[in-house]
C-alpha positions in Angstrom: 37.3 -20.6 15.2 34.0 -20.7 17.0 31.7 -23.6 16.3 28.5 -21.6 16.9 25.6 -22.3 14.6 25.4 -19.8 11.7 22.2 -18.2 13.0 23.9 -17.5 16.3 26.8 -15.8 14.6 24.4 -13.7 12.5 22.5 -12.6 15.6 25.8 -11.5 17.2 27.4 -9.9 14.2 24.2 -8.4 12.6 23.8 -5.5 14.9 27.5 -4.5 14.6 27.3 -4.6 10.8 24.1 -2.6 10.8 25.6 0.1 13.0 28.6 0.3 10.7 26.5 0.9 7.6 24.1 3.2 9.4 26.8 5.6 10.6 26.9 8.8 8.6 29.9 9.1 6.4 31.0 12.4 5.0 27.6 14.1 5.7 27.7 17.8 6.4 25.3 19.2 9.0 22.6 21.7 8.0 23.6 25.3 8.5 22.4 26.6 11.9 20.3 29.4 10.3 18.0 27.0 8.5 14.9 25.8 10.4 14.5 22.1 10.7 10.9 21.2 9.9 9.7 17.6 10.1 7.9 16.4 7.0 4.6 14.6 7.9 2.2 13.2 5.3 -1.1 12.2 6.9 -3.7 9.9 5.6 -7.0 11.5 4.8 -10.2 11.2 2.9 -10.2 13.0 -0.5 -12.4 13.3 -3.6 -10.5 13.8 -6.8 -11.3 14.0 -10.5 -9.0 12.8 -13.2 -8.3 10.4 -16.1 -7.7 6.8 -15.4 -4.5 5.5 -17.0 -2.6 2.2 -17.0 0.3 2.2 -14.6 3.9 1.3 -15.6 3.4 -2.1 -13.9 0.9 -4.6 -15.2 -2.4 -4.5 -13.5 -1.9 -1.1 -11.9 -4.3 1.8 -12.5 -3.4 5.5 -11.9 -5.7 8.5 -11.7 -4.0 11.5 -13.3 -5.2 14.8 -12.0 -4.0 18.3 -12.9 -1.3 18.3 -10.2 -0.5 14.6 -9.2 -1.1 10.9 -9.8 -2.9 8.6 -7.4 -2.4 4.8 -7.5 -6.0 3.3 -7.3 -6.1 0.6 -4.7 -9.1 -1.7 -4.9 -10.7 0.2 -7.9 -14.1 -1.0 -9.1 -14.3 -2.7 -12.5 -15.9 0.5 -14.0 -12.5 2.3 -13.8 -10.6 1.5 -17.0 -7.9 3.3 -18.8 -9.1 6.3 -20.7 -12.2 6.9 -18.5 -12.7 10.3 -16.7 -13.7 9.6 -13.1 -14.5 11.1 -9.7 -12.9 9.0 -7.0 -13.4 9.2 -3.2 -11.0 7.4 -0.9 -8.3 7.4 1.7 -4.8 8.5 1.0 -2.2 6.0 2.3 1.2 7.4 1.5 3.1 4.7 3.5 1.3 1.7 1.9 3.7 -0.8 0.3 2.6 -1.8 -3.3 4.2 -3.4 -6.3 3.1 -0.4 -8.5 5.8 2.1 -8.9 3.9 5.3 -9.3 1.4 7.5 -7.7 0.3 8.1 -4.1 -1.8 5.1 -3.0 -5.5 6.0 -2.8 -7.7 3.3 -1.3 -11.0 3.7 -3.3 -14.2 3.8 -1.3 -16.4 5.2 -4.1 -15.9 5.9 -7.8 -18.1 7.4 -10.5 -17.3 7.8 -14.2 -17.9 11.2 -15.7 
């Protein structure tokens, strides 16, 4: 038995374990006749109108529009549940948040309607 410190063993064994779990198991390849199109969601400035609602997590606000929900990041205090608003901001689809719904929208300007 090796007397290496635990952190050294983890450093040596970690990559091997990661490779073992990352290997595809039982996955079928896509049929050759289907085109492979990479999915890319880009950040961008948008202006949307909708109703502000409470999110499923405490302290989260969501703007519900006709076709999607936006998680309001850094909303002004004028945006409260039940208010109809026009919000301008930057979409950040890869932003990590504790709110479990909506596409993150970093608010730069908001007006109640």
